[in-house]
RONU-400699 format. One record per residue (C-alpha): residue number from 1; x, y, z. Coordinates in steps of 0.05 Angstrom, whole numbers. Layout:
N
+-----+--------+--------+--------+
!   i !   east !  north !     up !
+-----+--------+--------+--------+
! NUM !      X !      Y !      Z !
...
+-----+--------+--------+--------+
***
This chain:
451
+-----+--------+--------+--------+
!   i !   east !  north !     up !
+-----+--------+--------+--------+
!   1 !    353 !    658 !    135 !
!   2 !    292 !    696 !    110 !
!   3 !    273 !    756 !    154 !
!   4 !    320 !    723 !    205 !
!   5 !    318 !    774 !    262 !
!   6 !    243 !    783 !    256 !
!   7 !    232 !    707 !    251 !
!   8 !    271 !    696 !    315 !
!   9 !    230 !    750 !    350 !
!  10 !    165 !    718 !    327 !
!  11 !    189 !    649 !    349 !
!  12 !    207 !    675 !    418 !
!  13 !    145 !    718 !    428 !
!  14 !     78 !    681 !    418 !
!  15 !     39 !    746 !    416 !
!  16 !     77 !    768 !    353 !
!  17 !     68 !    705 !    311 !
!  18 !     32 !    721 !    246 !
!  19 !     38 !    796 !    259 !
!  20 !     81 !    851 !    228 !
!  21 !    149 !    856 !    263 !
!  22 !    204 !    906 !    248 !
!  23 !    274 !    900 !    279 !
!  24 !    325 !    957 !    278 !
!  25 !    347 !   1021 !    309 !
!  26 !    287 !   1057 !    340 !
!  27 !    315 !   1128 !    344 !
!  28 !    297 !   1183 !    294 !
!  29 !    356 !   1163 !    251 !
!  30 !    348 !   1088 !    259 !
!  31 !    341 !   1041 !    200 !
!  32 !    305 !    975 !    190 !
!  33 !    350 !    914 !    198 !
!  34 !    296 !    863 !    182 !
!  35 !    222 !    863 !    169 !
!  36 !    177 !    803 !    176 !
!  37 !    136 !    779 !    116 !
!  38 !     74 !    809 !    148 !
!  39 !    109 !    877 !    151 !
!  40 !    135 !    871 !     79 !
!  41 !     63 !    872 !     55 !
!  42 !     61 !    945 !     75 !
!  43 !    125 !    960 !     36 !
!  44 !    173 !    957 !     95 !
!  45 !    242 !    930 !     77 !
!  46 !    313 !    928 !    105 !
!  47 !    355 !    991 !    102 !
!  48 !    292 !   1034 !    101 !
!  49 !    292 !   1093 !    150 !
!  50 !    253 !   1073 !    212 !
!  51 !    210 !   1136 !    209 !
!  52 !    187 !   1116 !    139 !
!  53 !    173 !   1045 !    162 !
!  54 !    129 !   1071 !    219 !
!  55 !     89 !   1112 !    169 !
!  56 !     78 !   1051 !    125 !
!  57 !     63 !   1001 !    181 !
!  58 !     42 !   1041 !    243 !
!  59 !     13 !    980 !    278 !
!  60 !     74 !    936 !    271 !
!  61 !    116 !    915 !    331 !
!  62 !    182 !    954 !    331 !
!  63 !    239 !    920 !    368 !
!  64 !    313 !    931 !    383 !
!  65 !    358 !    875 !    357 !
!  66 !    382 !    820 !    405 !
!  67 !    448 !    803 !    371 !
!  68 !    473 !    754 !    423 !
!  69 !    412 !    710 !    411 !
!  70 !    417 !    716 !    335 !
!  71 !    490 !    696 !    337 !
!  72 !    476 !    635 !    380 !
!  73 !    423 !    610 !    332 !
!  74 !    468 !    626 !    272 !
!  75 !    523 !    584 !    304 !
!  76 !    474 !    525 !    310 !
!  77 !    456 !    530 !    237 !
!  78 !    529 !    537 !    215 !
!  79 !    545 !    475 !    256 !
!  80 !    493 !    436 !    216 !
!  81 !    524 !    460 !    151 !
!  82 !    594 !    441 !    174 !
!  83 !    568 !    371 !    188 !
!  84 !    551 !    366 !    114 !
!  85 !    617 !    391 !     86 !
!  86 !    685 !    419 !    107 !
!  87 !    674 !    474 !     56 !
!  88 !    624 !    523 !     87 !
!  89 !    630 !    597 !     69 !
!  90 !    590 !    641 !    117 !
!  91 !    570 !    707 !     85 !
!  92 !    535 !    736 !    147 !
!  93 !    495 !    712 !    207 !
!  94 !    439 !    691 !    160 !
!  95 !    468 !    659 !     98 !
!  96 !    525 !    613 !     76 !
!  97 !    548 !    572 !     16 !
!  98 !    563 !    498 !     23 !
!  99 !    601 !    453 !    -25 !
! 100 !    562 !    389 !    -17 !
! 101 !    607 !    349 !    -63 !
! 102 !    669 !    364 !    -21 !
! 103 !    637 !    331 !     40 !
! 104 !    610 !    272 !      2 !
! 105 !    539 !    294 !     19 !
! 106 !    518 !    298 !    -54 !
! 107 !    544 !    273 !   -121 !
! 108 !    482 !    279 !   -166 !
! 109 !    414 !    312 !   -169 !
! 110 !    379 !    260 !   -126 !
! 111 !    431 !    260 !    -70 !
! 112 !    431 !    336 !    -70 !
! 113 !    356 !    338 !    -60 !
! 114 !    361 !    288 !     -3 !
! 115 !    417 !    328 !     30 !
! 116 !    377 !    393 !     24 !
! 117 !    314 !    361 !     52 !
! 118 !    352 !    332 !    111 !
! 119 !    385 !    399 !    125 !
! 120 !    318 !    434 !    127 !
! 121 !    291 !    382 !    175 !
! 122 !    352 !    388 !    220 !
! 123 !    347 !    464 !    221 !
! 124 !    275 !    458 !    243 !
! 125 !    291 !    407 !    297 !
! 126 !    350 !    445 !    326 !
! 127 !    326 !    517 !    322 !
! 128 !    250 !    513 !    316 !
! 129 !    256 !    555 !    252 !
! 130 !    242 !    535 !    180 !
! 131 !    295 !    538 !    126 !
! 132 !    301 !    550 !     51 !
! 133 !    354 !    515 !     10 !
! 134 !    379 !    531 !    -60 !
! 135 !    417 !    477 !    -98 !
! 136 !    457 !    488 !   -162 !
! 137 !    524 !    477 !   -196 !
! 138 !    552 !    546 !   -176 !
! 139 !    548 !    597 !   -120 !
! 140 !    511 !    648 !   -162 !
! 141 !    457 !    599 !   -183 !
! 142 !    451 !    569 !   -113 !
! 143 !    436 !    638 !    -85 !
! 144 !    384 !    652 !   -138 !
! 145 !    353 !    584 !   -124 !
! 146 !    350 !    599 !    -50 !
! 147 !    314 !    665 !    -64 !
! 148 !    263 !    628 !   -106 !
! 149 !    255 !    575 !    -51 !
! 150 !    237 !    620 !      6 !
! 151 !    202 !    618 !     51 !
! 152 !    208 !    547 !     75 !
! 153 !    225 !    513 !     10 !
! 154 !    277 !    478 !    -32 !
! 155 !    294 !    493 !   -105 !
! 156 !    344 !    456 !   -148 !
! 157 !    367 !    486 !   -215 !
! 158 !    376 !    427 !   -261 !
! 159 !    440 !    425 !   -304 !
! 160 !    426 !    451 !   -374 !
! 161 !    369 !    497 !   -353 !
! 162 !    412 !    554 !   -325 !
! 163 !    410 !    601 !   -386 !
! 164 !    335 !    594 !   -395 !
! 165 !    324 !    608 !   -321 !
! 166 !    370 !    669 !   -319 !
! 167 !    348 !    702 !   -385 !
! 168 !    284 !    737 !   -364 !
! 169 !    309 !    757 !   -294 !
! 170 !    326 !    831 !   -280 !
! 171 !    400 !    848 !   -282 !
! 172 !    398 !    865 !   -207 !
! 173 !    392 !    790 !   -195 !
! 174 !    465 !    780 !   -211 !
! 175 !    519 !    788 !   -157 !
! 176 !    555 !    854 !   -163 !
! 177 !    497 !    892 !   -195 !
! 178 !    475 !    942 !   -143 !
! 179 !    432 !   1004 !   -150 !
! 180 !    486 !   1046 !   -185 !
! 181 !    506 !    992 !   -235 !
! 182 !    433 !    975 !   -247 !
! 183 !    417 !   1048 !   -263 !
! 184 !    477 !   1052 !   -309 !
! 185 !    455 !    990 !   -347 !
! 186 !    383 !   1014 !   -351 !
! 187 !    404 !   1079 !   -383 !
! 188 !    440 !   1037 !   -435 !
! 189 !    375 !    999 !   -449 !
! 190 !    396 !    936 !   -412 !
! 191 !    343 !    910 !   -364 !
! 192 !    346 !    834 !   -364 !
! 193 !    401 !    782 !   -361 !
! 194 !    386 !    762 !   -433 !
! 195 !    397 !    834 !   -455 !
! 196 !    462 !    834 !   -415 !
! 197 !    486 !    773 !   -454 !
! 198 !    463 !    802 !   -520 !
! 199 !    501 !    867 !   -508 !
! 200 !    566 !    828 !   -513 !
! 201 !    629 !    829 !   -471 !
! 202 !    662 !    888 !   -507 !
! 203 !    602 !    933 !   -495 !
! 204 !    598 !    914 !   -421 !
! 205 !    672 !    928 !   -413 !
! 206 !    662 !    996 !   -446 !
! 207 !    603 !   1011 !   -399 !
! 208 !    629 !    982 !   -334 !
! 209 !    704 !    974 !   -340 !
! 210 !    746 !    913 !   -354 !
! 211 !    740 !    872 !   -290 !
! 212 !    666 !    886 !   -278 !
! 213 !    647 !    879 !   -351 !
! 214 !    682 !    811 !   -359 !
! 215 !    652 !    784 !   -294 !
! 216 !    580 !    805 !   -311 !
! 217 !    584 !    777 !   -381 !
! 218 !    607 !    710 !   -354 !
! 219 !    550 !    709 !   -303 !
! 220 !    499 !    727 !   -356 !
! 221 !    521 !    663 !   -391 !
! 222 !    512 !    625 !   -325 !
! 223 !    587 !    618 !   -315 !
! 224 !    610 !    625 !   -244 !
! 225 !    675 !    590 !   -225 !
! 226 !    682 !    620 !   -155 !
! 227 !    699 !    565 !   -105 !
! 228 !    668 !    558 !    -36 !
! 229 !    720 !    587 !     11 !
! 230 !    716 !    555 !     80 !
! 231 !    749 !    610 !    122 !
! 232 !    744 !    684 !    113 !
! 233 !    796 !    720 !    154 !
! 234 !    769 !    780 !    191 !
! 235 !    802 !    844 !    168 !
! 236 !    777 !    889 !    224 !
! 237 !    733 !    894 !    286 !
! 238 !    693 !    957 !    295 !
! 239 !    634 !    989 !    330 !
! 240 !    597 !   1053 !    315 !
! 241 !    536 !   1093 !    339 !
! 242 !    491 !   1141 !    302 !
! 243 !    461 !   1194 !    348 !
! 244 !    390 !   1218 !    348 !
! 245 !    413 !   1290 !    357 !
! 246 !    480 !   1317 !    332 !
! 247 !    532 !   1321 !    388 !
! 248 !    563 !   1390 !    394 !
! 249 !    597 !   1385 !    462 !
! 250 !    670 !   1366 !    450 !
! 251 !    674 !   1333 !    519 !
! 252 !    614 !   1290 !    503 !
! 253 !    646 !   1270 !    437 !
! 254 !    708 !   1248 !    475 !
! 255 !    667 !   1208 !    524 !
! 256 !    631 !   1172 !    468 !
! 257 !    697 !   1155 !    434 !
! 258 !    724 !   1125 !    498 !
! 259 !    660 !   1084 !    507 !
! 260 !    663 !   1059 !    435 !
! 261 !    736 !   1040 !    445 !
! 262 !    717 !    997 !    504 !
! 263 !    661 !    963 !    465 !
! 264 !    709 !    950 !    407 !
! 265 !    760 !    917 !    454 !
! 266 !    705 !    873 !    483 !
! 267 !    689 !    848 !    413 !
! 268 !    763 !    840 !    398 !
! 269 !    775 !    798 !    460 !
! 270 !    712 !    757 !    448 !
! 271 !    741 !    737 !    381 !
! 272 !    809 !    721 !    412 !
! 273 !    843 !    774 !    370 !
! 274 !    887 !    836 !    377 !
! 275 !    905 !    889 !    328 !
! 276 !    958 !    940 !    309 !
! 277 !    918 !    995 !    274 !
! 278 !    867 !   1037 !    311 !
! 279 !    814 !   1071 !    267 !
! 280 !    769 !   1129 !    284 !
! 281 !    708 !   1146 !    241 !
! 282 !    671 !   1213 !    248 !
! 283 !    610 !   1232 !    207 !
! 284 !    595 !   1305 !    215 !
! 285 !    531 !   1345 !    214 !
! 286 !    536 !   1355 !    138 !
! 287 !    544 !   1280 !    125 !
! 288 !    618 !   1288 !    109 !
! 289 !    657 !   1228 !    136 !
! 290 !    728 !   1232 !    163 !
! 291 !    770 !   1171 !    179 !
! 292 !    836 !   1171 !    215 !
! 293 !    882 !   1114 !    236 !
! 294 !    943 !   1103 !    280 !
! 295 !    987 !   1042 !    273 !
! 296 !   1020 !   1017 !    337 !
! 297 !   1087 !    981 !    342 !
! 298 !   1053 !    916 !    360 !
! 299 !    983 !    885 !    366 !
! 300 !    942 !    899 !    428 !
! 301 !    876 !    884 !    461 !
! 302 !    888 !    932 !    519 !
! 303 !    828 !    979 !    527 !
! 304 !    872 !   1035 !    555 !
! 305 !    917 !   1032 !    494 !
! 306 !    858 !   1033 !    446 !
! 307 !    824 !   1090 !    484 !
! 308 !    887 !   1132 !    484 !
! 309 !    899 !   1121 !    410 !
! 310 !    827 !   1138 !    393 !
! 311 !    832 !   1201 !    435 !
! 312 !    895 !   1222 !    397 !
! 313 !    860 !   1211 !    331 !
! 314 !    801 !   1253 !    355 !
! 315 !    848 !   1311 !    369 !
! 316 !    862 !   1314 !    293 !
! 317 !    788 !   1319 !    274 !
! 318 !    747 !   1383 !    272 !
! 319 !    679 !   1369 !    302 !
! 320 !    654 !   1441 !    298 !
! 321 !    582 !   1442 !    275 !
! 322 !    564 !   1375 !    307 !
! 323 !    574 !   1300 !    300 !
! 324 !    520 !   1251 !    278 !
! 325 !    561 !   1186 !    279 !
! 326 !    624 !   1160 !    314 !
! 327 !    660 !   1095 !    305 !
! 328 !    723 !   1061 !    332 !
! 329 !    755 !   1001 !    299 !
! 330 !    817 !    958 !    302 !
! 331 !    851 !    927 !    241 !
! 332 !    917 !    893 !    227 !
! 333 !    890 !    834 !    267 !
! 334 !    931 !    779 !    299 !
! 335 !    917 !    722 !    347 !
! 336 !    969 !    746 !    398 !
! 337 !    982 !    809 !    439 !
! 338 !   1044 !    852 !    445 !
! 339 !   1065 !    843 !    518 !
! 340 !   1109 !    905 !    521 !
! 341 !   1056 !    959 !    532 !
! 342 !   1109 !   1014 !    528 !
! 343 !   1119 !    992 !    455 !
! 344 !   1048 !   1012 !    439 !
! 345 !   1061 !   1087 !    439 !
! 346 !   1091 !   1127 !    383 !
! 347 !   1051 !   1103 !    323 !
! 348 !   1036 !   1145 !    262 !
! 349 !    970 !   1175 !    238 !
! 350 !    943 !   1164 !    168 !
! 351 !    881 !   1184 !    130 !
! 352 !    842 !   1123 !    107 !
! 353 !    798 !   1119 !     46 !
! 354 !    725 !   1126 !     64 !
! 355 !    710 !   1061 !     29 !
! 356 !    755 !   1021 !     76 !
! 357 !    718 !   1048 !    136 !
! 358 !    651 !   1031 !    106 !
! 359 !    673 !    959 !     93 !
! 360 !    682 !    945 !    167 !
! 361 !    634 !    896 !    201 !
! 362 !    564 !    922 !    212 !
! 363 !    555 !    956 !    280 !
! 364 !    505 !    936 !    332 !
! 365 !    452 !    990 !    336 !
! 366 !    451 !   1024 !    404 !
! 367 !    427 !   1091 !    426 !
! 368 !    430 !   1121 !    495 !
! 369 !    354 !   1123 !    502 !
! 370 !    348 !   1048 !    492 !
! 371 !    401 !   1023 !    540 !
! 372 !    359 !   1009 !    601 !
! 373 !    295 !    979 !    573 !
! 374 !    303 !    966 !    498 !
! 375 !    238 !    946 !    464 !
! 376 !    237 !    871 !    453 !
! 377 !    292 !    854 !    502 !
! 378 !    284 !    802 !    557 !
! 379 !    267 !    816 !    629 !
! 380 !    248 !    776 !    691 !
! 381 !    201 !    798 !    747 !
! 382 !    208 !    770 !    816 !
! 383 !    134 !    753 !    818 !
! 384 !    110 !    747 !    746 !
! 385 !    171 !    712 !    717 !
! 386 !    202 !    720 !    647 !
! 387 !    176 !    769 !    595 !
! 388 !    199 !    822 !    546 !
! 389 !    196 !    898 !    541 !
! 390 !    137 !    921 !    499 !
! 391 !    154 !    994 !    509 !
! 392 !    179 !   1046 !    557 !
! 393 !    175 !   1121 !    570 !
! 394 !    154 !   1174 !    621 !
! 395 !    186 !   1133 !    677 !
! 396 !    146 !   1070 !    661 !
! 397 !    162 !   1005 !    627 !
! 398 !    109 !    958 !    597 !
! 399 !    124 !    884 !    597 !
! 400 !     89 !    825 !    564 !
! 401 !     99 !    761 !    604 !
! 402 !    106 !    702 !    558 !
! 403 !    157 !    650 !    536 !
! 404 !    171 !    614 !    470 !
! 405 !    131 !    555 !    494 !
! 406 !     72 !    592 !    525 !
! 407 !      7 !    621 !    500 !
! 408 !      7 !    697 !    486 !
! 409 !     18 !    730 !    553 !
! 410 !    -11 !    785 !    594 !
! 411 !     15 !    857 !    597 !
! 412 !     35 !    896 !    659 !
! 413 !     67 !    964 !    670 !
! 414 !    119 !    981 !    723 !
! 415 !    163 !   1039 !    744 !
! 416 !    229 !   1037 !    707 !
! 417 !    265 !   1032 !    775 !
! 418 !    222 !    976 !    802 !
! 419 !    273 !    931 !    838 !
! 420 !    231 !    869 !    823 !
! 421 !    243 !    878 !    748 !
! 422 !    311 !    861 !    720 !
! 423 !    342 !    850 !    651 !
! 424 !    349 !    776 !    634 !
! 425 !    382 !    730 !    584 !
! 426 !    340 !    705 !    525 !
! 427 !    304 !    639 !    534 !
! 428 !    320 !    584 !    483 !
! 429 !    272 !    578 !    425 !
! 430 !    272 !    502 !    428 !
! 431 !    269 !    469 !    497 !
! 432 !    265 !    399 !    468 !
! 433 !    320 !    353 !    443 !
! 434 !    329 !    350 !    367 !
! 435 !    281 !    299 !    339 !
! 436 !    227 !    317 !    390 !
! 437 !    216 !    383 !    353 !
! 438 !    198 !    352 !    287 !
! 439 !    136 !    386 !    259 !
! 440 !    142 !    443 !    310 !
! 441 !    170 !    512 !    298 !
! 442 !    155 !    584 !    286 !
! 443 !    144 !    623 !    224 !
! 444 !    209 !    648 !    195 !
! 445 !    267 !    621 !    155 !
! 446 !    339 !    601 !    154 !
! 447 !    370 !    602 !     85 !
! 448 !    429 !    556 !     70 !
! 449 !    454 !    561 !      0 !
! 450 !    483 !    499 !    -32 !
! 451 !    544 !    507 !    -75 !
+-----+--------+--------+--------+
***
C-alpha cells in the first residue's frame, strides 16, 4: 500500500488531492509515518523527524494518523486477498504476501497476471484506492516486483530472469540488509547483489556471521524458500508515548503510566486476548532505555491488575533527570483470562533485553496537545455538517468542511469549546457498491505482494 496513510487522507479530503501530505506525530519529537508522493519530491520520507520534514516541505499538509480508519481499510484489502488464497501473510497494515497457487488462483504466468489484474480492480472498487501487485516465484522476488510496480501497477518476474534482474540492484534491496549491514558490506567493497554473489558464501559468513551470511548468499542467487505463513501469532500488545518535553514530576510519570496501562488493556480486549507478563519501558533524558517486566500467576485483561503491576515496575526505575518516553505492554498472551483475581498478585520482576521491547507492535502516536482537535481528524458541526480539523491553537480550531465525495470545501474557524462542533467518526471513502466504483478512486496505493 504505497504511501498508505497519506493516500487515505488524500482520498478522504478533496482539497488535499495532488498535494503534499505528511502523516505522523506533530510534536517537536514527532516522526513521519508516511509521506505522499508529492511530499517525497521534497525529500520527505518515513521515519524522518517531523521538524526536518517541515523544513523540507513547509507548505505540505501535516496530519495526525487516524488508525481506526486505516485498519478498517486494511481489513477490506486483506479480505480480498483471503478470497484468493487461504495462505495470506500480513506483514503490517499496508502489505501482505499471498500464495496464489495454494488457493488455485494461479498455476502459470498467464493465470498469475489475470489474478493480479483482478485483485487490483477489486481493491479499487472496494476501497477507492489503487493497488500495486508484484508476482514472482518467491516472497523476496514478489516484494521486489511490487516495489517496481508502484504506484498503481503490476510487475511479474518471469522464471529464469531472476539473477539478471537482481544483479545490478543495491544490496539494500535484499531482505535483512538494513543500514548497519549495508554500511558493513560497503566498507568491504560490496555494493550490488552481483558483488554479493561474487564475494562467495565463505566471505559473507566471515563478514556477517554464519546465519546471516548463508541467508544473504542464497538470496543473492535468487534462492528464497520461505513459505507464506497464514497466521502470525501476536507476541505482545503495547502502547507508548514520546513527550514533547521531558517529564520530571514523579507524580506525572505515574499518571502517564496508569493512562498507558488503560490504553494497553483496551487494545488487549479489542483483540480478545489476555496476558501474563506486564512490561514497562522507560526512555530517560539521556536516551538510555530501561525495560522491566513482572510475570503474573495467570493471564489477565483487568485494567486494575495491569495498572498496579505497571506501578510496581515503575517503583524500580530511577526517573531522576527526566523521562522522554514511556510504554506499557502485555506479553505471554492467551485467549482466556484468569478468573481468580487474587492469583494475579505476587509475580516476579525481571530485566528484559532492550531488543525485545523494541520489537513490540508500533505504538499509535499521541501527545497531550493533540487530544482534543488533532489535525486531520474528523468533526461535525451542527450547522455546517461534516469536516476535518485543519489546525488549532490559541483557543481556536479551523475546520474545512468537505467529504470524500464532495468538491474541495470551505474553511471556517470556531472557538475550541464551541458546543456545535463535535468530534466525529470518519466517513467511508467509497459510498457506492463494489462494481459501481470502477474507474473511480483517489491517488494512492495498496500493495499486495504475490508469493
